[in-house]
C-alpha positions in Angstrom: 0.0 0.0 0.0 2.8 2.5 0.8 4.4 1.9 -2.5 1.1 2.6 -4.3 0.7 5.8 -2.4 4.1 7.0 -3.0 3.6 6.4 -6.7 0.4 8.4 -6.6 2.1 11.3 -4.9 5.0 11.4 -7.5 2.5 11.3 -10.3 0.6 14.2 -8.7 3.8 16.3 -8.5 4.7 15.5 -12.1 1.2 16.4 -13.2 1.5 19.8 -11.5 4.8 20.6 -13.1 3.5 19.5 -16.5 0.4 21.7 -16.2 2.6 24.7 -15.1 4.9 24.1 -18.1 1.8 23.8 -20.4 0.4 27.1 -19.1 3.7 28.9 -19.7 3.9 27.6 -23.3 0.3 28.6 -24.0 1.0 32.1 -22.7 3.9 32.4 -25.1 1.9 31.3 -28.2 1.2 33.9 -30.9 -2.6 34.7 -31.2 -3.0 32.8 -34.6 -1.2 29.7 -33.3 -3.3 29.8 -30.1 -6.6 30.1 -32.2 -5.4 27.2 -34.4 -4.9 25.1 -31.2 -8.4 25.9 -29.9 -9.9 25.0 -33.3 -8.2 21.6 -33.3 -9.3 20.8 -29.8 -12.9 21.7 -30.8 -12.8 19.5 -33.8 -11.6 16.6 -31.6 -14.4 17.2 -29.1 -17.0 17.3 -32.0 -15.6 13.9 -33.2 -16.0 12.4 -29.7 -19.6 13.8 -29.5 -20.5 12.2 -32.8 -19.1 8.9 -31.8 -21.1 9.1 -28.5 -24.3 9.6 -30.5 -23.9 6.3 -32.3 -24.7 4.2 -29.2 -27.9 3.1 -27.5 -29.5 5.8 -25.2 -30.2 4.0 -22.1 -32.7 6.6 -21.1 -35.0 5.7 -23.9 -37.2 2.7 -22.9 -38.2 0.1 -25.6 -42.0 -0.4 -25.6 -43.1 -3.7 -24.4 -44.5 -5.9 -27.1 -47.9 -7.6 -27.1 -49.3 -10.4 -29.3 -52.8 -11.5 -30.3 -54.1 -15.1 -30.1 -52.5 -15.8 -33.5 -49.0 -14.6 -32.4 -49.2 -11.4 -34.5 -47.9 -8.1 -33.1 -50.5 -5.8 -31.5 -49.5 -2.2 -32.2 -51.4 0.8 -31.2 -50.6 4.4 -32.2 -49.6 7.0 -29.7 -52.1 9.7 -28.8 -49.9 12.3 -30.7 -49.3 10.2 -33.9 -49.7 12.4 -37.0 -48.9 12.4 -40.8 -46.4 15.2 -40.2 -44.2 13.1 -37.9 -41.5 12.6 -40.6 -41.5 16.1 -41.9 -38.2 16.8 -40.1 -36.5 14.5 -42.6 -37.3 16.4 -45.8 -34.2 17.5 -47.5 -30.7 16.3 -48.2 -28.5 14.6 -45.6 -25.0 13.3 -45.0 -25.1 10.3 -42.6 -22.5 8.6 -40.5 -23.2 4.9 -40.0 -22.1 2.4 -37.5 -22.9 -1.3 -38.4 -22.4 -4.4 -36.4 -20.2 -6.9 -38.4 -22.3 -10.1 -37.5 -25.8 -10.2 -36.2 -27.2 -12.4 -33.5 -23.7 -14.0 -33.0 -22.6 -12.0 -29.9 -20.3 -10.0 -32.2 -18.6 -7.0 -30.6 -17.0 -5.6 -33.8 -18.4 -2.6 -35.7 -17.7 -0.9 -39.0 -18.2 2.8 -39.6 -18.9 4.4 -42.9 -20.6 7.5 -44.5 -23.6 7.7 -46.8 -26.0 10.3 -48.2 -29.8 10.6 -48.2 -32.4 12.6 -50.0 -35.9 12.7 -48.6 -39.2 14.2 -49.9 -42.9 14.2 -49.2 -45.1 12.3 -51.8 -48.6 11.2 -52.4 -50.0 14.7 -51.9 -48.1 15.0 -48.7 -49.5 11.9 -47.1 -46.3 9.8 -47.4 -42.6 10.2 -47.1 -39.9 8.7 -49.3 -36.1 8.7 -49.4 -33.1 7.3 -51.3 -30.1 6.2 -49.2 -26.8 5.9 -51.1 -23.2 4.9 -50.4 -20.1 3.3 -52.0 -18.8 2.3 -48.6 -21.4 -0.4 -47.6 -19.4 -3.2 -45.8 -19.0 -6.1 -48.1 -19.7 -3.9 -51.2 -17.0 -1.2 -50.9 -16.4 0.6 -54.1 -19.8 -0.3 -55.6 -22.8 2.1 -55.4 -25.4 0.8 -53.0 -28.8 2.4 -52.8 -31.9 1.8 -50.6 -35.4 3.2 -50.9 -37.7 3.8 -47.9 -41.4 4.5 -48.3 -43.2 5.6 -45.2 -47.1 5.5 -45.3 -49.4 6.9 -42.7 -52.7 5.1 -42.2 -55.4 7.8 -41.2 -57.6 5.1 -39.8 -55.1 3.4 -37.4 -52.9 6.5 -37.2 -49.9 4.1 -37.6 -46.8 4.5 -39.8 -45.6 1.6 -42.0 -42.0 1.9 -43.1 -41.0 -0.2 -46.2 -37.5 -0.8 -47.3 -35.9 -2.3 -50.4 -32.1 -2.5 -51.1 -30.5 -2.3 -54.6 -28.6 -5.5 -54.1 -31.7 -7.6 -53.3 -34.7 -5.9 -55.2 -37.0 -7.4 -52.5 -39.3 -5.3 -50.4 -38.9 -6.1 -46.7 -41.9 -6.5 -44.5 -42.9 -3.1 -43.1 -42.0 -2.0 -39.6 -45.1 -0.4 -38.0 -45.4 2.1 -35.2 -45.6 5.7 -34.2 -43.8 8.7 -32.6 -44.2 9.7 -28.9 -42.2 12.6 -27.5 -40.2 12.9 -30.7 -39.1 9.2 -30.6 -40.6 6.7 -32.9 -40.5 2.9 -32.4 -41.5 0.6 -35.3 -41.7 -3.2 -35.3 -42.4 -6.2 -37.5 -42.0 -10.0 -37.5 -39.4 -11.3 -39.9 -36.7 -14.0 -40.4 -33.0 -13.9 -40.3 -30.9 -16.8 -41.6 -34.1 -18.9 -41.5 -35.0 -18.1 -37.8 -38.0 -16.0 -36.7 -37.1 -12.5 -35.3 -38.7 -9.3 -34.3 -37.1 -6.2 -36.1 -37.2 -2.8 -34.4 -36.5 0.6 -36.0 -36.1 3.6 -33.7 -36.1 7.2 -34.9 -34.8 9.6 -32.3 -35.8 13.1 -33.4 -35.4 15.0 -30.2 -32.6 16.9 -32.0 -34.0 17.4 -35.4 -30.7 18.8 -36.6 -29.0 15.5 -35.8 -31.7 12.8 -35.9 -30.5 9.3 -35.1 -31.8 6.1 -36.7 -31.1 2.7 -35.1 -32.1 -0.9 -35.7 -32.2 -3.9 -33.4 -33.2 -7.6 -33.7 -34.7 -9.9 -31.1 -34.9 -13.7 -31.4 -37.1 -14.1 -28.2 -40.2 -11.9 -28.9 -38.6 -8.7 -27.5 -37.2 -10.0 -24.2 -33.6 -9.2 -25.3 -32.6 -6.8 -28.1 -29.3 -6.7 -30.0 -28.6 -3.3 -31.6 -26.9 -3.8 -34.9 -26.9 -0.5 -36.8 -27.0 3.2 -36.1 -26.7 6.4 -38.2 -26.8 10.0 -37.4 -27.8 12.5 -40.1 -26.4 16.1 -40.7 -28.4 18.3 -43.0 -26.7 19.4 -46.2 -27.4 23.2 -46.8 
């Protein structure tokens, strides 16, 4: 114990001297060099903030799933669900993606890449559509990958249905269905992955409409445990 404490005290003294030396050097910097240093530190901080966005927000609860007698999902719209819920997406965006390398295999490795997206209202303003594009999709690097999303609002159920089709498959996935509440949307569907039944969840976190975050998770046990496998954060292109 005494050795550990002595080491700690030495490190504290060294830290104080290092800080004093750093303060002297800063005071001797020319104004332009000092500003350049501040700008570099700000960019580093921004990079760390963006990385932090691309993780699961533990403060956002996942709605508990319920099923009917046939085993189908029972989904009810929130009290505030409306056909304008996706209006914040209209326009052009640059997106930063974080994608799990293997799904439902207890994988811990991720790949990050950039993409672009262009979104517009359609069907007389009752639907929303976008085109996602990248040449950095893992496994297809260097080739142009596109995906189309069509979001339809049902005025009777007040539920959104989100349809996705990828350029490398040409097959329309089953729609995820749900609604927004307090600027966070959860959307679910039953599907299969590698021949096994799963529940798919999309989450749209639009609490910050200048940096909306989309994320996807799979569950192989009807929603008891979720594995997040992809995130992206969007930044509007002027």
